[in-house]
C-alpha positions in Angstrom: 0.0 0.0 0.0 1.3 3.5 -0.8 1.4 6.3 1.7 -1.5 8.2 0.2 -3.8 5.2 0.5 -2.7 4.6 4.1 -3.4 8.2 4.9 -6.9 7.9 3.5 -7.5 4.9 5.7 -6.3 6.9 8.7 -8.5 9.8 7.8 -11.5 7.4 7.6 -10.7 6.0 11.1 -10.5 9.5 12.5 -13.8 10.6 11.0 -15.7 7.4 12.0 -14.0 6.4 15.3 -12.2 9.4 16.9 -14.0 12.5 16.0 -16.8 11.8 18.5 -14.5 11.5 21.5 -15.1 13.9 24.4 -12.9 17.0 24.0 -11.9 16.1 20.5 -10.0 19.1 19.1 -8.4 17.6 15.9 -5.9 15.1 14.5 -2.7 15.2 12.5 -0.3 12.8 11.0 2.7 12.4 13.2 6.2 11.0 12.6 7.6 9.4 9.5 4.4 9.7 7.4 5.2 13.5 7.1 8.5 12.7 5.5 7.4 10.2 2.9 6.1 11.0 -0.6 2.4 10.1 -1.2 3.4 7.5 -3.8 6.0 5.9 -1.6 5.3 2.4 -0.4 4.4 2.0 3.3 6.6 -0.8 4.6 4.8 -3.8 6.2 7.2 -3.3 9.1 6.0 0.3 9.6 2.9 1.8 11.2 1.3 5.2 10.5 1.2 7.5 13.4 -1.9 9.5 14.2 -2.0 12.2 16.9 -5.4 13.0 18.4 -5.5 16.4 20.1 -7.9 16.7 23.0 -9.0 19.8 24.9 -8.3 18.4 28.3 -5.0 18.4 30.0 -5.7 15.0 31.6 -5.4 12.5 28.8 -6.8 8.9 28.7 -4.5 6.0 28.2 -2.7 5.8 24.9 -4.6 3.6 22.5 -1.4 2.4 20.8 -1.5 0.2 17.8 -4.6 -1.0 16.0 -5.4 -2.4 12.5 -8.0 -0.5 10.5 -8.6 -1.7 6.9 -5.3 -3.5 6.7 -3.3 -0.4 7.9 -1.5 -0.5 11.2 -2.2 2.8 13.0 -0.3 4.0 16.1 -2.7 6.4 17.9 -1.5 8.7 20.6 -3.2 11.6 22.5 -1.9 15.1 22.9 -3.3 17.9 25.0 -4.3 21.1 23.2 -2.1 22.9 25.8 1.0 21.4 24.1 0.1 23.3 20.9 -0.4 26.7 22.4 1.6 28.6 19.8 3.8 28.1 16.7 6.8 29.5 18.7 6.4 26.8 21.3 6.0 24.0 18.7 9.0 25.2 16.7 11.3 24.6 19.6 10.1 21.0 20.2 12.0 18.6 18.0 9.6 15.7 18.4 6.6 17.9 17.4 7.8 20.5 14.9 8.5 17.9 12.2 4.9 16.9 12.1 3.9 20.4 11.0 6.6 21.2 8.5 4.3 20.0 5.7 0.5 19.9 5.5 -0.4 17.2 8.0 -3.8 18.0 9.4 -6.5 15.3 9.2 -9.4 16.8 11.1 -9.6 20.4 12.4 -13.1 21.4 13.7 -11.9 24.9 14.8 -9.5 25.6 12.1 -6.8 26.4 14.6 -4.6 23.4 13.9 -4.4 24.3 10.2 -3.4 27.9 11.1 -0.8 26.5 13.5 0.6 24.1 10.9 1.0 26.9 8.3 2.8 29.1 10.9 5.2 26.3 11.9 5.9 25.4 8.3 6.7 29.0 7.4 9.5 29.3 10.0 10.5 25.7 10.3 13.9 26.1 8.6 14.9 29.4 10.3 18.3 29.0 11.9 17.2 30.1 15.4 14.5 27.5 15.5 16.8 24.7 14.2 19.2 25.6 17.0 16.3 25.6 19.5 15.3 22.1 18.4 18.9 20.9 18.6 19.1 22.3 22.1 15.9 20.4 22.9 17.4 17.2 21.7 20.6 17.8 23.7 18.5 18.5 26.8 16.7 15.2 26.3 20.0 13.4 26.3 20.9 15.0 29.6 17.4 14.2 31.1 17.8 10.6 30.1 21.2 10.5 31.8 19.7 12.1 35.0 17.1 9.3 35.1 19.7 6.6 35.4 19.2 5.5 39.0 20.7 2.5 40.8 17.5 1.9 42.8 15.5 1.2 39.5 15.1 -2.2 38.0 17.9 -3.1 35.6 15.8 -2.9 32.5 14.9 0.7 33.4 18.5 1.5 34.0 19.4 0.1 30.5 16.6 2.1 28.9 17.8 5.4 30.6 21.3 4.9 29.2 20.1 3.6 25.8 17.8 6.5 25.0 20.5 9.0 26.2 22.9 7.4 23.7 20.2 7.1 21.0 19.0 10.7 21.1 22.5 11.8 20.0 21.4 10.7 16.5 18.3 12.9 16.8 20.4 16.0 17.5 22.2 15.5 14.1 19.0 14.6 12.2 17.3 17.8 13.5 20.3 19.8 12.5 20.0 18.4 9.0 16.2 19.0 8.8 15.7 15.3 8.6 13.1 13.1 10.3 14.1 12.2 13.9 12.8 8.7 13.4 12.7 6.1 16.2 13.5 2.6 15.1 15.7 3.4 12.1 17.5 6.4 13.6 21.0 5.1 13.0 20.3 4.2 9.4 19.0 7.7 8.8 21.9 9.3 10.6 24.4 7.4 8.5 22.8 8.7 5.4 22.9 12.3 6.8 26.5 12.1 7.7 27.4 10.6 4.3 25.6 13.6 2.7 27.8 16.0 4.6 31.1 14.0 4.2 31.3 13.0 7.9 30.9 9.2 7.8 33.9 9.0 10.1 31.8 10.5 12.9 29.2 7.7 12.3 31.5 5.1 13.7 31.8 7.1 16.9 28.0 7.0 17.3 28.0 3.2 16.9 30.9 3.0 19.3 29.0 5.1 21.9 26.2 2.5 21.7 28.8 -0.4 21.8 27.8 -2.1 18.6 30.5 -0.8 16.2 32.1 -4.3 16.1 28.9 -6.3 16.2 28.8 -9.0 13.5 25.8 -10.0 11.5 25.9 -13.5 12.9 25.9 -12.2 16.4 23.0 -9.9 15.8 21.0 -12.7 14.3 21.7 -14.8 17.4 20.5 -12.0 19.6 17.4 -11.5 17.5 16.5 -15.2 17.9 16.7 -14.9 21.7 14.8 -11.6 21.6 12.0 -13.2 19.5 11.5 -15.9 22.1 11.4 -13.3 24.9 9.0 -11.1 22.9 6.6 -13.9 22.1 6.5 -14.8 25.8 6.1 -11.3 27.0 3.2 -10.4 24.6 1.4 -13.5 25.8 1.5 -12.7 29.6 1.6 -8.9 29.6 -1.3 -7.4 31.6 0.3 -4.4 33.4 -0.5 -1.2 31.5 2.9 0.2 30.7 3.2 3.2 28.4 4.9 0.9 25.8 2.5 -2.0 26.2 1.3 -1.7 22.6 4.9 -2.2 21.4 5.0 -5.7 23.0 2.0 -7.2 21.3 0.9 -9.3 18.3 0.2 -6.2 16.4 3.7 -4.8 17.1 5.6 -7.9 16.2 6.0 -6.9 12.5 7.6 -3.7 13.6 9.7 -4.9 16.6 10.8 -8.3 15.3 10.3 -8.4 11.6 11.6 -4.8 11.2 14.8 -5.8 13.0 15.2 -8.9 10.9 14.8 -6.8 7.8 17.6 -4.5 8.8 19.9 -7.4 9.6 19.1 -9.2 6.3 20.2 -6.2 4.3 23.5 -5.8 6.2 22.3 -3.1 8.6 22.8 -5.4 11.6 24.6 -2.7 13.7 21.8 -0.3 13.0 19.2 -2.9 14.2 20.8 -3.1 17.7 19.3 0.1 19.2 15.7 -1.0 18.8 16.5 -4.6 19.7 17.9 -3.4 23.1 14.9 -1.2 23.7 12.5 -4.0 22.9 14.4 -6.5 25.0 14.4 -4.2 28.0 10.7 -3.7 27.7 10.1 -7.5 27.4 12.1 -8.0 30.6 10.0 -5.4 32.4 6.8 -7.2 31.3 8.1 -10.6 32.2 9.2 -9.4 35.7 5.8 -7.9 36.4 3.5 -10.4 34.8 5.2 -13.8 34.3 6.1 -16.5 36.8 9.7 -16.3 38.1 10.6 -19.4 36.1 10.3 -17.3 33.0 12.9 -14.8 34.3 15.5 -17.6 34.4 14.7 -18.6 30.9 14.8 -15.1 29.2 17.2 -13.0 31.3 20.4 -14.7 30.1 19.8 -13.7 26.5 19.2 -10.0 27.5 22.5 -10.1 29.5 24.4 -11.7 26.6 23.3 -8.9 24.3 24.4 -6.3 26.8 27.7 -8.0 27.5 28.5 -7.8 23.8 28.0 -4.1 24.2 30.4 -4.0 27.2 27.6 -3.7 29.8 27.2 -6.1 32.7 26.3 -3.9 35.7 25.0 -0.5 36.9 28.6 0.7 37.2 29.1 -0.1 33.5 26.0 1.9 32.7 27.3 4.8 34.7 30.6 4.8 32.9 28.8 4.6 29.6 26.6 7.4 30.6 29.6 9.6 31.3 30.9 8.8 27.8 27.6 10.0 26.4 27.9 13.2 28.4 31.5 13.7 27.3 30.4 13.1 23.7 28.0 16.1 23.6 30.6 18.8 22.8 32.0 17.1 19.7 28.4 16.1 18.7 27.4 19.7 19.0 30.3 20.8 16.8 29.2 18.4 14.0 25.6 19.6 14.4 26.7 23.2 14.0 28.7 22.3 10.9 25.7 20.6 9.3 23.5 23.7 10.1 26.1 26.0 8.6 26.4 23.9 5.4 22.7 23.2 5.0 21.4 25.4 2.2 17.8 24.9 3.3 18.4 26.7 6.6 17.8 30.4 6.3 17.6 33.6 8.3 18.3 34.2 11.9 
């Protein structure tokens, strides 16, 4: 199915299923759909993100993934307060990209359309690009600050992992590219190649610990992850924010998507989302599965981390310091990309 057709399905879902919600204020396409041509093929290992804006500050639980007319939709809620002005949105790297092109699905008041036009007009202005880069850098630091010894080990891993992983977003934002989630390393490699800085890409992989990962080893880890995923999706009952990502519906994205990357030689690029998924599986299993399951699936998780040089909280602390020390040279490369990017204009 091409993107244009998938968007039409999403629009139908909004009009028939979402528009009658209490406090419904509008919807827009979120994420990668806003960076794909209408005639591009939507991969079977991808979903289409729909953001539903509600008037209330208190939001219901995230619906997550659902299938509607053979399209996998990822539905999230956002408070109208988060969209109070174009100036505010332009400084938020995870939001601004969804308004850089026409993206509004439903807009009863017309205010979303006005907001989108205002964001698109100033999206490439230099000061806003810098603001979004600063937003990404701040997120790296916040993730590092959330690394706490008292937390369960999977949470510790996630704190370090997303600190390291958001370093790619800082560069993608500097290049006016999509700060994608699962395929962030692949996208960053393409960006750095465009600007003649592929040498820096190896440093990003080294920061994650997978620069020397072989395809055979990645395949071995994916096999173990698949077993853990299939167990976790069966027993999961605790409503985590990521619950929809550990489910039958999410399997094509989390498992098949990783297998697709490995099969085409991007095994190092697959590691980030494999770790994220593995950590989430461990959290589900520890909450909802009998202890016998822990003994079965924990060793595979630890083998993957050991291949990255991580075996303890102390290792995560040291690796977190490496991420922190990496921020100045990362910022230098981001500034060089901004300076060389002909699409960035004005002050």
